[in-house]
N, C-alpha and C positions, 0 to 999 in steps of 0.2 A: 334221314332219321337222326335224332339228337345223339343217340349213342354212337352212330357211325361218324358223325361230325367230330366228336371228341377224340375218337380213335385216329382220325385223319390228322387232327391238329397235333396229337402226340407223335405221330409218325414223322410229320414234317419237322417238328422240334428236334427229334433225334437225328434226323439227317443234317440239320444245321449245326448241331453239336459236333457231329463227326467232322464236318467241313472246317469248323472253327478250330478244332483240335489238330487237324492236319496242317492248317496254316500256321498254327503256333509252333508245331514241331519243325516245320521248314524254316521259319524265322530264327528259331533257336540254333538250328544247324548252320545257317548262314552266319550268324553272329559268332559261333564258336569256331567253325572251320574256315569261314570266309570263302570268297571265290578264289580259285587257284591262282589267277593272275594277280589279284590283290595280295594274296598271302605271300607271293614271291617278292612283290615290290615293297611290302611293308618294312622288312628289316633294312632295306637300302635307304628308305626315307628317314629312319630313326637312328641309324648307325653313324657315329661321329668318331673322328680320329682323336684319341686321347692326347692332350697337350704334353709336350716334353717337360718333365719336372726339372726344377732347379736343384742344385746341390744343397745338402743340409747345412753346410758350413761356409758357403761362399768361397772366398779366396783361399781360405785354409785348406779346403778340399783340393783346389787346383795346385797349391804349392807342395802337396805331398809328392807330386811327380815333376812339376815344372819349377824346379828350384835352381835353374841354370842362371848365370849372370845376365844373359840377354833378356830373360823374362823378368828377373828381379829389378832390372833397370827401370821398370814402370814406376817404381816407388820414388824415383828421382824426378818424376814429371808432375805436371799439374793434374793429370788425370787421377792420381792416387791421393790427392789431398781430401781426406774424408771430412774435414771441417768445412769444406766448401760445398754447399748443397747442390751446386750445378755440376759436380764431377761424378764420374761413374762410381767411384769408391764411397760416395755418400749414399749409395742406393744398393745396387745389385753387384757391385765390385766387378770382377772379371766378366761376369755373365751379362752385365749391362751392355757390353760391346760384342762379346763372343756368342751370346745367346744362352738359353738354358743348357746346363751341362750335366743334368742328372743322369741321362743315358750314357754320356761320354765318360763320366766318372764312376759308373757302376762297377761292382765287383764282377770279375770275369771268371768263368769256369774254364777248365782246360779245353783248348781248341776253339774258343770263341774269339771273334775279332772285335776290337774296340770300335764303338760307334764314333764317327768324327764329330768334332765340335760344330755347331750349326754355322758359325761365321768366322772368317779370318783364320782358318786353320788348314792344315794339310788335308786334302780330299774333302773339304767342307762342301756341302751341297748348295750353299747359297750362291746366287748369281751376283754379278758385279753390282747390279742395281740394288739388291738386298743388302750387300755390304755397305754401299754408299748411303743407304737409308739409315743405317745405324749411326754413321757419322753426322749426317744432316739432321738427325733428331735433336742434336745440340748445336751444331755449327751452321745453322741456317740464318746467318745475319746478312747485313747489307753487302758485305764483300763476296758472298756466295749465292746471292739471290738469283743470279743468272746461270747457275750451274746446269739446271735442267735445260737441255737443248743446246748447250755450248759445244764447241768443236771438240774439246777434250772428252766431254760426256758422250758425244756421238761416236767418237773413235773407240769407245769401250774402256776408257781408263777408269780405274778405281781410285779412291782417295789414297789407298795404300800403295798405288803405283808410284806416287811421288813422295808421300809422307811416311816417315818411320816413327812409330809410336813408342816402342819400348827402348827409347834412348833418352838420356838426360837433355839433349838438345837436338831437335830434328834438323838434319843436314840441309833440308830445303829452306829452312828459315835462317841459315847462316850465310852471310853474303859471300864469303870466300868458298863455301861448299855448294851453294845452290846451283851454279852453272853445271857442275858435273852431273847433277840429277837431271837437268833438262837435256844435257847432251846425250843421254841414253837413247833419246828419240831424235833430237835435232842435231844430227851429226854434221850436216853441211854447215850449220851455224858455228859449230866448234871449229871447223876448218877456217871459216872466215875470221874468227877471233885470233887465229894464229898467224894471220897475214901481217905484212910490213906495217900497214897503217890500220889501226883498229881502236875501238873504244876500250878503255882500261879495265875490261872484265877480268882478264887473266892476272891483272895486278891486284885484284880484290877491291878496287875502288867503285865498281859498279857490279850489279847482278842483273839477272834477266827481268826481275820484277821492278827494276828502276824504270823500265819502259813499258812492260807488258803486265796485264792482269790475267793470271792463268785460270782463274775461276770464271772467266768469261767477261765480256765487255760488249757494249753496243757499238764500240768503235772498231775501225778496221784493224786487222792483225792483232786483236786483243790489246790495243794500246791503252795507256792509262789516261790519255786525253782524247778529245774528239777528233783531232786531225794529227797528221804526222808533224806538222809545224808546231802545234801546241805542245806536243810531246817533247820535241827538241828544245823548245823555249824553256822548259823546266830547268835546264842546265845552261843553255846558250841564250840567256835573256837579252844580251847585247845585240843579238841578230833580229830581235822582234820588231824594232822600229817604234813608231812610224818614222820613215825617212822622207826628207824633202825630195830626193831623187831615188825612186824605187828601182830595183832590178826585178822585173816581173817573175822570173822563175823562183826567186827567193821567197816572195810572198805567196806563191802558188803552192810549191811542194819542195821541201829540202831534198827529197829523194830524186829530183830531176838531175841534180849534180853530185849528190853524195850517196854512198852505199852505207846503210846503217850499221852493219856488223863489222865489216873489215874489207880492205881493198889493197891491191898491190900498188896503187897509186898514192901519192901524198894526200894528206887531208881527207882520206876516205872518198876520194873523187871517183866518179864512174870511169873516166878516162883522163888522160893528161892534157893540159892545155898545150898547144892551141886547138887540138882536135875537139876537146870538150866545148870550147867556145864556138868553134866553127860549125858545130852541129846545129846551131840556131842562127848565128849571125851570117847574113849573106854578104855579097860583095858590094851592095848598094851603099855608096858613100864612104866605103872603107875597103882597102884591099883585103880580101879574105881567102886567098888561096891557101892550100894546105902547105904550111911552112914546115915541111920535112926536109931532110937533106937533099932529096931529089927535086924539091920545089924551089930551091935557092939557086941564084945564078952561079954561085961558086961551086955548088954541089956539096958544100960543107956547112953544117950548122954552126953558127957562131955562139960564143959564150953568152951573149946578151939574150939570144933566143932560148937557150937551154936553161938559163937561170930562172926565168919567170914567165916567158912568153907574153901573152896578152896582159898579164898582171904587172908587168914592168911599168905600164902606163895606167891601166885601169885597176888600181890597187884596191879601191873601195867597192869590191865586187858585190857585197851584200847590200849596199845602199849608201847614200851620202847625204849629209845635212849641210854641206858647203854650198853657198849660193852659186858658186861657179863649178859645181860638181856634177853637171848634167851628164858628162861622159864617165862618171864614176871614177875620175882620176884624182880626186882630192876630197 
């Protein structure tokens, strides 16, 4: 019947209205309250650590406490030249190197502990790599391009392990003072330079960087040249040659006969002649017995042997240009 059909349609429409209303309420509840797991995770996803603030007055804030001579010496260095746009004091001043100091310089209430400065300070939380990154942000030039992965970097050294910043002149850059800085780790080398025959480092005529590149090198032993010989030739150019008559060990490696830092033997030799010479030269064509006191017929070494040994005759041991110098004797 028509009347019944209209009543049925209205009944179905009311049922659909109730269902749609129920779904709307559920959707609103999910939007407002979220699923419990998502509600717990949401703050984690949006929470961020607030950055450490900088001090309001830069170096003036720092100098209220740090006014000792050691700290004030920074104004005698290039780092404090504010007219140079490449220096820290042309930008964030102390905080350019030490990091934001807002928390460190904040007013303390009784019982509160002062927050350490981010970098280069007592109890600073920064790692060695983070400290070095502050220095390398400016000092990443051709002389330090190999620092990452170098032996000093792998050993955990920081730039400030060798360099002193708050001084008018960094000791490691002064020829007479640099070796003392290196000796803090290389103590065996210090002992070598104190031996009878040594390079003039203790006299102040040479320093460690005369031969070595401390910020890394592609060469062995951090040498400034590609080989040991090329390093030695920077001073001993007369030994370079070429010679008409070569002495093979000389052109191969100076270290076969000489100790680079210091020796108890003359001329930085590995051992004294004739033992040094007889370590290579056999008896073929020349008597090459060990000419010690026990090896001589008389049992006593004579003055001729003690004065120069093999070099009494073979004086041009590094090479000769004489047409008759095949035996390196002229």
